[in-house]
Z-matrix of the N, CA and C atoms (Angstrom, degrees):
N
C 1 1.466
C 2 1.528 1 111.75
N 3 1.316 2 114.66 1 145.17
C 4 1.458 3 120.61 2 178.24
C 5 1.531 4 112.12 3 -108.16
N 6 1.342 5 116.52 4 -23.88
C 7 1.452 6 120.28 5 -171.15
C 8 1.534 7 110.23 6 -129.65
N 9 1.331 8 117.03 7 156.64
C 10 1.466 9 121.54 8 -177.69
C 11 1.523 10 112.93 9 -59.55
N 12 1.342 11 117.34 10 -36.54
C 13 1.461 12 119.63 11 -175.20
C 14 1.531 13 112.57 12 -68.47
N 15 1.333 14 117.29 13 -10.22
C 16 1.465 15 121.70 14 179.79
C 17 1.532 16 111.29 15 -125.83
N 18 1.335 17 116.14 16 21.69
C 19 1.462 18 120.44 17 -170.78
C 20 1.527 19 114.58 18 -70.67
N 21 1.326 20 118.92 19 -22.46
C 22 1.467 21 120.95 20 -178.41
C 23 1.526 22 113.81 21 -94.79
N 24 1.337 23 116.23 22 -29.41
C 25 1.466 24 118.57 23 -176.42
C 26 1.520 25 110.18 24 -164.58
N 27 1.320 26 115.37 25 143.80
C 28 1.463 27 122.60 26 172.94
C 29 1.516 28 106.64 27 -132.66
N 30 1.323 29 116.20 28 138.63
C 31 1.454 30 118.46 29 178.87
C 32 1.509 31 112.42 30 -150.53
N 33 1.309 32 114.67 31 155.94
C 34 1.453 33 121.33 32 176.73
C 35 1.516 34 110.81 33 -67.73
N 36 1.294 35 114.87 34 163.26
C 37 1.455 36 119.22 35 -177.39
C 38 1.523 37 109.52 36 -142.56
N 39 1.303 38 116.26 37 -115.32
C 40 1.461 39 121.16 38 -176.10
C 41 1.529 40 111.20 39 -73.76
N 42 1.340 41 116.71 40 160.99
C 43 1.472 42 120.11 41 -178.46
C 44 1.529 43 111.98 42 -61.30
N 45 1.323 44 117.54 43 144.31
C 46 1.470 45 120.34 44 177.65
C 47 1.528 46 110.93 45 -66.58
N 48 1.320 47 114.72 46 154.70
C 49 1.466 48 122.22 47 179.11
C 50 1.520 49 107.93 48 -119.68
N 51 1.324 50 117.29 49 125.56
C 52 1.455 51 120.62 50 178.46
C 53 1.527 52 109.22 51 -75.41
N 54 1.350 53 115.94 52 125.22
C 55 1.463 54 121.71 53 178.78
C 56 1.524 55 108.69 54 -127.61
N 57 1.309 56 116.01 55 174.86
C 58 1.466 57 120.65 56 178.35
C 59 1.527 58 111.88 57 -65.60
N 60 1.346 59 116.84 58 -19.75
C 61 1.460 60 121.85 59 -178.16
C 62 1.524 61 113.19 60 -99.38
N 63 1.306 62 117.58 61 -1.81
C 64 1.459 63 121.85 62 -177.40
C 65 1.518 64 110.39 63 128.73
N 66 1.314 65 115.33 64 -170.70
C 67 1.466 66 121.09 65 178.88
C 68 1.524 67 108.97 66 -81.24
N 69 1.333 68 116.71 67 115.30
C 70 1.458 69 121.59 68 175.25
C 71 1.526 70 107.66 69 -80.04
N 72 1.322 71 115.50 70 123.05
C 73 1.454 72 121.27 71 -178.16
C 74 1.517 73 109.87 72 -127.96
N 75 1.318 74 116.06 73 125.54
C 76 1.457 75 121.35 74 173.06
C 77 1.517 76 107.46 75 -93.84
N 78 1.311 77 116.00 76 146.15
C 79 1.463 78 119.45 77 -179.98
C 80 1.523 79 109.18 78 -145.91
N 81 1.332 80 115.92 79 166.48
C 82 1.461 81 119.14 80 175.73
C 83 1.516 82 109.36 81 -108.10
N 84 1.311 83 113.80 82 146.11
C 85 1.446 84 121.20 83 175.60
C 86 1.519 85 109.07 84 -130.55
N 87 1.322 86 115.88 85 144.60
C 88 1.464 87 121.55 86 -179.95
C 89 1.521 88 107.94 87 -122.86
N 90 1.319 89 115.27 88 127.28
C 91 1.461 90 120.26 89 177.93
C 92 1.520 91 111.11 90 -91.41
N 93 1.317 92 115.58 91 -176.23
C 94 1.462 93 120.58 92 179.22
C 95 1.527 94 112.33 93 -61.07
N 96 1.337 95 117.09 94 -23.33
C 97 1.464 96 120.95 95 178.53
C 98 1.529 97 112.33 96 -79.07
N 99 1.345 98 116.97 97 -0.10
C 100 1.462 99 124.96 98 178.58
C 101 1.529 100 113.82 99 66.57
N 102 1.321 101 118.24 100 19.55
C 103 1.464 102 121.84 101 174.80
C 104 1.516 103 109.64 102 -90.15
N 105 1.325 104 115.23 103 138.76
C 106 1.459 105 122.43 104 178.67
C 107 1.523 106 109.13 105 -92.28
N 108 1.331 107 115.26 106 127.86
C 109 1.458 108 122.35 107 179.77
C 110 1.528 109 109.01 108 -126.40
N 111 1.323 110 115.83 109 165.82
C 112 1.468 111 121.05 110 -177.38
C 113 1.519 112 109.53 111 -112.62
N 114 1.313 113 115.94 112 129.36
C 115 1.453 114 122.42 113 174.13
C 116 1.523 115 109.76 114 -122.23
N 117 1.327 116 115.57 115 175.42
C 118 1.463 117 120.49 116 179.32
C 119 1.520 118 109.14 117 -137.16
N 120 1.314 119 114.68 118 150.89
C 121 1.458 120 120.67 119 175.31
C 122 1.519 121 108.97 120 -145.01
N 123 1.319 122 114.73 121 159.28
C 124 1.460 123 121.98 122 172.08
C 125 1.518 124 108.02 123 -110.95
N 126 1.312 125 115.43 124 132.65
C 127 1.454 126 122.32 125 176.63
C 128 1.517 127 108.76 126 -107.08
N 129 1.316 128 116.82 127 147.59
C 130 1.457 129 122.03 128 178.58
C 131 1.532 130 109.44 129 -57.20
N 132 1.315 131 116.59 130 134.73
C 133 1.462 132 121.16 131 -177.06
C 134 1.521 133 112.24 132 -60.44
N 135 1.320 134 117.32 133 -42.51
C 136 1.459 135 120.72 134 -176.31
C 137 1.516 136 113.81 135 -88.32
N 138 1.330 137 116.83 136 -23.51
C 139 1.461 138 121.03 137 179.49
C 140 1.532 139 108.40 138 -136.43
N 141 1.338 140 117.14 139 83.39
C 142 1.460 141 120.04 140 -174.20
C 143 1.526 142 115.13 141 -66.06
N 144 1.313 143 117.94 142 -0.32
C 145 1.470 144 118.97 143 173.35
C 146 1.531 145 111.11 144 -79.64
N 147 1.333 146 116.88 145 -7.12
C 148 1.463 147 122.52 146 -179.75
C 149 1.529 148 109.68 147 -101.72
N 150 1.337 149 116.04 148 118.37
C 151 1.463 150 122.09 149 175.79
C 152 1.520 151 107.56 150 -87.20
N 153 1.336 152 116.91 151 120.01
C 154 1.463 153 120.50 152 -178.62
C 155 1.527 154 112.65 153 -97.08
N 156 1.329 155 117.38 154 -32.82
C 157 1.464 156 122.36 155 -177.97
C 158 1.527 157 108.79 156 -143.71
N 159 1.344 158 115.24 157 146.99
C 160 1.463 159 118.95 158 -176.71
C 161 1.523 160 109.33 159 -155.26
N 162 1.322 161 116.46 160 135.18
C 163 1.463 162 120.24 161 -178.20
C 164 1.524 163 111.02 162 -71.03
N 165 1.336 164 117.97 163 125.95
C 166 1.468 165 120.38 164 179.07
C 167 1.522 166 112.76 165 -73.87
N 168 1.313 167 117.06 166 -21.98
C 169 1.463 168 122.36 167 177.61
C 170 1.520 169 108.39 168 -119.87
N 171 1.329 170 117.77 169 149.43
C 172 1.464 171 119.46 170 179.11
C 173 1.523 172 111.44 171 -66.40
N 174 1.323 173 114.96 172 151.31
C 175 1.460 174 121.26 173 178.38
C 176 1.520 175 111.93 174 -89.80
N 177 1.308 176 116.19 175 -27.97
C 178 1.458 177 121.78 176 -178.40
C 179 1.523 178 107.72 177 -137.90
N 180 1.331 179 115.88 178 126.97
C 181 1.465 180 121.13 179 -178.65
C 182 1.529 181 108.57 180 -127.85
N 183 1.320 182 117.12 181 150.81
C 184 1.465 183 118.42 182 177.82
C 185 1.523 184 110.61 183 -69.52
N 186 1.335 185 115.59 184 118.76
C 187 1.457 186 119.96 185 -179.66
C 188 1.526 187 112.95 186 -136.28
N 189 1.318 188 118.30 187 -22.37
C 190 1.461 189 121.72 188 -177.40
C 191 1.527 190 110.58 189 -96.90
N 192 1.339 191 116.10 190 161.74
C 193 1.463 192 120.50 191 -179.65
C 194 1.524 193 112.54 192 -54.30
N 195 1.344 194 117.44 193 -42.82
C 196 1.465 195 119.40 194 -177.01
C 197 1.539 196 112.42 195 -69.75
N 198 1.327 197 117.66 196 -9.22
C 199 1.463 198 121.92 197 174.44
C 200 1.533 199 111.71 198 -100.20
N 201 1.320 200 115.71 199 -18.31
C 202 1.460 201 120.91 200 -174.65
C 203 1.525 202 115.16 201 -114.86
N 204 1.321 203 117.56 202 -11.14
C 205 1.462 204 121.02 203 -179.91
C 206 1.524 205 108.51 204 -128.69
N 207 1.305 206 115.82 205 109.75
C 208 1.458 207 120.60 206 -179.13
C 209 1.506 208 109.66 207 177.47
N 210 1.307 209 116.50 208 -149.99
C 211 1.457 210 121.39 209 -178.94
C 212 1.530 211 109.71 210 -61.36
N 213 1.338 212 116.24 211 -50.36
C 214 1.463 213 121.82 212 173.50
C 215 1.517 214 107.36 213 -124.04
N 216 1.301 215 116.91 214 136.26
C 217 1.459 216 121.64 215 -175.42
C 218 1.537 217 110.84 216 -89.81
N 219 1.344 218 115.12 217 143.89
C 220 1.459 219 119.94 218 174.74
C 221 1.508 220 114.03 219 78.43
N 222 1.339 221 116.08 220 44.56
C 223 1.466 222 120.20 221 -175.16
C 224 1.529 223 111.37 222 -121.38
N 225 1.317 224 116.36 223 123.33
C 226 1.470 225 124.80 224 162.93
C 227 1.522 226 104.62 225 -126.18
N 228 1.326 227 116.82 226 105.68
C 229 1.457 228 121.50 227 -172.55
C 230 1.521 229 108.97 228 -123.53
N 231 1.343 230 118.30 229 106.21
C 232 1.462 231 120.93 230 -177.19
C 233 1.528 232 111.30 231 -68.42
N 234 1.320 233 115.17 232 133.75
C 235 1.466 234 120.26 233 -176.19
C 236 1.523 235 113.36 234 -121.55
N 237 1.308 236 117.64 235 -29.36
C 238 1.462 237 120.59 236 -178.40
C 239 1.504 238 110.55 237 -157.22
N 240 1.323 239 115.75 238 160.44
C 241 1.453 240 119.70 239 177.49
C 242 1.512 241 110.36 240 -153.74
N 243 1.308 242 114.76 241 160.52
C 244 1.456 243 121.91 242 177.26
C 245 1.529 244 107.44 243 -155.37
N 246 1.323 245 115.58 244 148.13
C 247 1.461 246 120.98 245 174.89
C 248 1.520 247 107.73 246 -107.82
N 249 1.327 248 115.84 247 124.68
C 250 1.467 249 122.47 248 176.64
C 251 1.518 250 107.14 249 -129.21
N 252 1.326 251 116.08 250 121.36
C 253 1.468 252 121.41 251 178.81
C 254 1.531 253 111.90 252 49.89
N 255 1.317 254 116.75 253 47.94
C 256 1.466 255 124.16 254 176.34
C 257 1.529 256 113.95 255 68.29
N 258 1.324 257 117.79 256 11.39
C 259 1.466 258 121.95 257 174.52
C 260 1.517 259 108.41 258 -107.54
N 261 1.334 260 115.99 259 130.06
C 262 1.452 261 121.50 260 176.15
C 263 1.525 262 108.67 261 -89.44
N 264 1.313 263 116.44 262 124.25
C 265 1.460 264 123.22 263 175.07
C 266 1.527 265 106.87 264 -105.82
N 267 1.316 266 116.54 265 122.64
C 268 1.458 267 122.01 266 179.65
C 269 1.526 268 108.08 267 -114.31
N 270 1.315 269 115.63 268 117.91
C 271 1.458 270 121.52 269 177.86
C 272 1.522 271 107.31 270 -94.33
N 273 1.322 272 115.72 271 130.50
C 274 1.463 273 118.81 272 -173.89
C 275 1.524 274 110.87 273 -142.33
N 276 1.317 275 114.58 274 154.97
C 277 1.445 276 121.08 275 175.85
C 278 1.516 277 110.18 276 -88.06
N 279 1.336 278 115.47 277 138.10
C 280 1.452 279 121.93 278 176.01
C 281 1.519 280 109.44 279 -114.59
N 282 1.328 281 116.09 280 122.66
C 283 1.472 282 122.91 281 178.57
C 284 1.529 283 112.10 282 54.56
N 285 1.316 284 117.50 283 25.90
C 286 1.469 285 123.27 284 -178.79
C 287 1.528 286 113.05 285 53.47
N 288 1.335 287 115.39 286 28.37
C 289 1.460 288 119.59 287 -179.31
C 290 1.528 289 112.13 288 -137.62
N 291 1.315 290 116.92 289 -23.88
C 292 1.454 291 121.23 290 -174.19
C 293 1.523 292 110.36 291 -125.40
N 294 1.336 293 115.60 292 163.41
C 295 1.458 294 121.56 293 174.70
C 296 1.517 295 107.54 294 -118.10
N 297 1.328 296 115.55 295 131.02
C 298 1.451 297 121.29 296 177.22
C 299 1.513 298 109.73 297 -123.17
N 300 1.321 299 115.58 298 167.58
C 301 1.461 300 120.65 299 173.85
C 302 1.523 301 107.87 300 -134.99
N 303 1.313 302 114.88 301 134.72
C 304 1.464 303 121.55 302 176.37
C 305 1.524 304 106.97 303 -120.92
N 306 1.307 305 116.64 304 147.15
C 307 1.458 306 120.40 305 -178.84
C 308 1.525 307 110.48 306 -129.19
N 309 1.312 308 114.34 307 154.38
C 310 1.459 309 120.75 308 171.73
C 311 1.522 310 108.05 309 -160.30
N 312 1.298 311 115.46 310 164.67
C 313 1.457 312 121.72 311 174.90
C 314 1.527 313 108.51 312 -71.10
N 315 1.308 314 116.99 313 126.71
C 316 1.460 315 120.25 314 177.86
C 317 1.520 316 110.40 315 -60.49
N 318 1.313 317 117.55 316 -42.49
C 319 1.466 318 120.57 317 -179.21
C 320 1.529 319 111.69 318 -63.22
N 321 1.331 320 117.36 319 -40.61
C 322 1.465 321 119.51 320 179.28
C 323 1.526 322 111.50 321 -67.52
N 324 1.326 323 117.13 322 -37.50
C 325 1.462 324 119.46 323 177.15
C 326 1.524 325 110.53 324 -65.23
N 327 1.328 326 117.54 325 -43.52
C 328 1.468 327 120.11 326 178.66
C 329 1.527 328 110.97 327 -64.09
N 330 1.335 329 116.74 328 -39.17
C 331 1.469 330 120.34 329 177.06
C 332 1.531 331 110.19 330 -61.54
N 333 1.321 332 116.08 331 -43.65
C 334 1.467 333 120.53 332 177.91
C 335 1.536 334 110.66 333 -61.59
N 336 1.314 335 116.72 334 -45.05
C 337 1.466 336 120.47 335 -179.92
C 338 1.524 337 111.98 336 -63.52
N 339 1.325 338 117.87 337 -37.36
C 340 1.466 339 120.18 338 178.50
C 341 1.526 340 111.72 339 -60.72
N 342 1.343 341 116.26 340 -24.95
C 343 1.465 342 121.31 341 176.83
C 344 1.522 343 112.46 342 -84.75
N 345 1.336 344 117.33 343 3.63
C 346 1.472 345 121.90 344 -177.18
C 347 1.526 346 111.60 345 -124.27
N 348 1.324 347 117.88 346 59.06
C 349 1.468 348 118.17 347 -179.35
C 350 1.529 349 111.43 348 -68.35
N 351 1.313 350 115.50 349 147.50
C 352 1.456 351 120.74 350 174.76
C 353 1.506 352 106.97 351 -78.44
N 354 1.305 353 116.88 352 132.72
C 355 1.472 354 120.39 353 -177.14
C 356 1.497 355 110.75 354 -107.50
């Protein structure tokens, strides 16, 4: 782990997406508070074992009732994604009981990641 929000656990999530900047990979991180959050990283296109960029802050955090009240509390766990017309749709589990979808511009996410190089 590099950041406090992922200090207890890091795990893979939805399938990587090949982009012009590398493999976009969403992952879950768990902090000491045991809440699951969603982060993103870019992996080198030719050698995906190399992380080139990584978000220092989570992109999705449990904040709504359906993410905080359920089988397990405080869960945003990315499970699948798809890009449609340059919009990234991220399907995620909330509180291990519900399914949610979050969206963002793929280009804006990649721009944000380019500002987060791994040092």
